[in-house]
N, C-alpha and C positions, 0 to 999 in steps of 0.2 A: 438715465443720464449717460452720456458718452464722454469718456476721458481719453482724448487722443494720446496723451502721454503714456497711459497704461499699455496701449498697443505698441508704442515705440519701445518701451522698456520690457515688453514681454511679461507683464504682470499676470498672475493667476486670477481665476474667476473669484476665488474666495479671499479671505483676509490674510491667509498665511502663505508665505513664500513657498516656491517649489522645493527649495532646499529644506525648509522646516518640515514640510509634508514628507519629504524623503526620509528625514531622520526619525520622525515619529512613526511613520508607517513601517519602516524597516525594523524598528525596535518592537513594534506591536506584533510582528509576525512571530517573534520568539517569546515575548513576555506578555503578561496580562496588561490590559489597557492602563491601569493605574501605574504599574511599574514602568511602562514604556515612556512615561513623561516625567518620572521622578527625577532622573538625572538631569534632564534638560531644564526642569524648573530650578534646580540648584545652580546650574551653570549660568543660565540666562536671568536668574532672579525673576522668574515669571510664575504664573499659576495655571498652567494648562491642566485641564481636568481629564478624567478617564473618559467622559462622554465626548470631549473634543477629539481625543485620540481615536475613539471608536468611529466617529464621523469621518475623520480624515482617512482612516483605513478603509472604510466602506467606499468612500469616493475613489480612492486609489485603485480599488479592485475593479472598477467599472470597465476597463479596457482589456482585462486579462484574457477573456474568451477570444476577442478579436486578435489580440497579440499572438496567441498560440495557433489560432486558425490560419493566420498568414505567415507563421514562422517558416523560415527556410534554414536548411542545415548545410552550409557549404562544406567543401572538403577540408576546411581548416580543422575540423574535429575528426580526428582519425577514429575509425570504428573497427571493432573486431571482426572475426570471420563469420560469426553468427549473431543473431539477435535473440533475446529472451523476453518474454512478456509474462508478468505475474499479476494476479488480481486477488483481492481479499476484501472482506467486509469488516467495518469497525463502527460501533455505535457511538453516537454523539448525543449528550444530554440536551434535550430541547425543552423550551418553555411549554408547560402544559396548555397554556392558552393558544399556542400555535397549532395544536392538534385537537382543539375543542375538548380538552379534558379538564375536569375540575381539579384544582389544587388540593393535594392531600393534606389533611390536618396533621400538624407535627405531633399531636398527642394521640393520634389514632394508631392503634396497633394493626399491622398489616396481617392479612390472612395468608394461608399457605399458597405459595406461588406468586403472591403479589410483591411488587418491587416499588421502591420509592422512585419518583421521577419518571420521565418519559425519554426514550432514546429512539433516534432515527438512524438507520444504517447508512453509512457512507461507503462507497466502493472505491478502494484504492487501486490505482493502476501504476505499475512500476515496469519500465522498459529499460533495457541496457543491452549493449553488445558485449561479446566476449570471444576470446580465442580458446580453442580446445584445451582442457586441463584434464589429462588422462589419470585415472586412479584405478586401483584394483579393489575388489570387494574386501579383501583382507585389510587393506589400508583404511578403508572407511570404518570397518569394525573396530580397528585399533583406535582410531580417532574418537569413536563414539563411546567405547567401553573401557579403554585403558588410558593411562596417563601418557599423552603423546611425548615421544622422546626427541623429536626434531620438528622443524618448521613444516616440512612436507606432510608429516602426520597430522599436525595441527590444522592444516589447510584441507586435508582430504575430504572431510565431511562438509566443511563450510563452503566448498566449491571455490575457495580462494577469492576473498573480497578484492584483492589486488587485480584479479582477472576481469572485473566488471568495468566497462568503459562507458562514460557519459550517461550515467543513470538519470532517468527522467521520471518525476513523480507528479501525479495529479490525484485528486479525490473528488468524487461527485456524490452529493447527498441525495439519497433515494432515487438514483438513476443508474442502475447497474449496467444497462445496455449502453448508455453513453460512455461510461468508463471503459468498457471493452472496445468500442469503436474508436474512442480517442487513443487508446494504447496502440492499436494496430495502425491507425493513421500516423501516429508519431514515428513508428518504425518505418512505414512506407516512405515518409518524407526523408528519413535518414538513410534509407537504402539507396535512394536516387535511382539510377538505372542498373544497379548491380543485382537487384532481386535476391539478396542474401536470404538464406533460410532462417526460419523462426522456430524456437521451441517454446511451447506454452506450459507454464508451471501451475499445477492445481493443488488444492488441499483436500479434495474429495467431496466438496460441496456440489451436489448435482445441479443446483440452480446456477452456480457460477459456470459450470461446465457447459450447460445448455446455452447460457448467454454468450459464452465464447464461441460456440459452434454457430450461433446465429450471426455474430459479428463477422466471423470468417467467411460465411456464406455471402453476407451482404457486401463485403469488400472484394469478393472474388479472389481470395488469396489462399484457397485450400491447397494449391500446389506448393505454396511457400512454407506451409506448416510441416516441419520435419516430424514432430511428434508432440503428444501431450503427455506430460510427466507428472505422476502423482508424487507429492512431497513425501519423501521417505520418512521424515520425522513423525508425520501423522501415522504412517504405517507402524512405526516402532511403538507409538503410544497404544495402538490397538493390540499389538503383540503382548505388551505389558498387561493389558486388561485380561487377556486370556491366561497369562501366567498367574496373575493374582487370583483368578477364579479357580484355577487348577491346584496351585500349591498353597495359596494363602498369601496375604500381603506381607508377611514377615519371614517367609521361608527363604533361606539362603540358596535354595535350589533354583530359584527363579532366574538368576542372572545368566547361568550357563545355558539354560534352556532358551532364553530370549536371544542370546548371542547366536546360538545355532540356527534358530529360525530366521533371524535377520540376515545371517550369512547366506542361507538358502535363497532368500528373497533377492539379495544382491547378485546372486548367481542366476537369477531369472528362473528359479525353481519354485514358483508360487504354488503350483499344483501339489508338490510334495508337502509344502507347509499346510495346505488345506487338508491333506490326508492326515498329517500329524495332529491338527486341531480336531478333526473328526474322531481320531483315536482317543484323545484325552476326554472328549465329550462323552464317549461311550462309558468311560470309567465313572461317570457321575449320573447314571441313569435315574437314580432316585432323588437327585438334587436339581430341581427345576431351575432355580435361580442361577446355578453355575452353568447348566446347559444353555440357558438363554444368553448368558454373557459370552460364552464361547461361540455360540451360533451367530451372534452379532458380528464377531470378528471374522468368521468364515464368510458371512454375507458381504462384509466390507471388501474383503480381498477378491471374492468372486465378481463383484460389481465393478471393480476397478482393474482387473487383470490386464486389460488392454493398455493401461498406462504404467505397467510395472515391469517393463523389460530392462531392469537396471543394469544387467551385465553389458548390454549394448550401449546404454547411455554412458556408463563409465568408460567403456573402451573408446567411445567417440569423443570423450572429454566434455560431455554435457553436464550442466548442473542438475542435481537431483533433489534440491531443497528449495523451498519458497522463502529462504532466509531474508532475501532483499525486501520482499513485500511484507513479510511478518514484521521486520524491523521498521518499515515505513508506517505500518499501523500503529506502532508504539511511538516512535520519535516524531513522526509527521502529524499524526492525528491526536493520539492520546495525550502526549506531553503538553500540547497547547490547548486542546479542546476540552479536556476532562479534569481540569484542576478543581480543587475543593470549592464547592458551591457554584460552579459555573453552570449556567443555563443559557441556551442560544435561541434566537429566532431562526427560522429556516433560512431566510435571506442572509442574515448576519453570519451564520455558520458557513454558508457557501462562499460568501465574500472573503472570509478569512482563509478558508481552504485555498481559494484562488490566489490571493496575494502571498500566502505562505509558500505556495508552490514556486512562485517567481523567485523568492529568496533561496529556497532549497535547491532549485535547479541552476543557481548561479546566473540568473538572467536579470538581476535587479537593475544594474546600470542601464542596460539596453531597454528594459521596460520603462523605467522612469523617463528616459529620453523620448520614447515613443508616446507615453502618456502626456508629457508636456507638449510635444509637437501637435498631438491631436487636439488638445484643449486650445492651444494658441491658434490653430487653424479655424476652429469653431468661433472663437472670440473675434478673429479678424473678419470672418464672414458676417458676424452679427454687426460689427462696426460699419462694414460697407453698406449693409442693408439700411441701417439707421441713418447713415449719412445721405 
């Protein structure tokens, strides 16, 4: 049936107004579906269910891909001198039925290596621009190991959150390559005709690094990549593993040794750190476990030396941590997708990741207008055909 008045009033296709869909969808990006309608039910004296909230949110997410594919970034958003791109993986609990797995019995004891539930990896893409923020190796060491005495020291390791401009987040379920290509596409749109240089931040995952290399080659932007930087905090964690193997996990001697090795790394003397590690490994010739632990650290540094020129990165004011993407894995994915008892369908998980990105990127008002206009355009076309 055709209702001409619906077209004149711009009524939505469903039974709920665009404003109501806006309120429920916006709430559901931050809260679970049940909580997202709780306050509205109290205000409106209604009985929206969590299932209705879920359907509305899924419907609202329908145009997110098209919205960002066609997004333009005019000069109204001022950008920094360089761009940074960071990527990381974060698991999301998935319904066993979605991956053809039988539901585990709640009374069955798991064997060694078994885990409750099923997770699918989502790849998080974080891009932002920044102006150079120069630090010295000593300042970074102070901010890492000593109590910072002033604001500059507090910022030295964190790369200064205030220095990041127009951070943009997306996450893609089981599609690592799409996340990489999307991140670089976002930067290219924001660069415009300036062709600003890009630094790529890594955490040592060889799979991520290879995916980044493929995306860079496909986009033809190798000349724009200034460098690939290994996240320094991951390096520090490996140095601690070597210290624990050499001194023991409770030895007070560890801290000074770790600080010295980290300072050498920040001075781009990774070869000297490798020699130091080889020297302590020789002290444990009869202890295979300790030798293996230290050898793993040596292998890690050797395999990533090309991304560890930290003295140059610091002098040029580049970030040396993947803090932005690590934070996104927590607050963007985990805080909403991994609450107690949550299990997602593959489509439902991606839908929420999409619409949550619209909220976190501060694009909500623009997206809702675009979504409404698109649906009205379709409904108007249907009406003309029927008439």
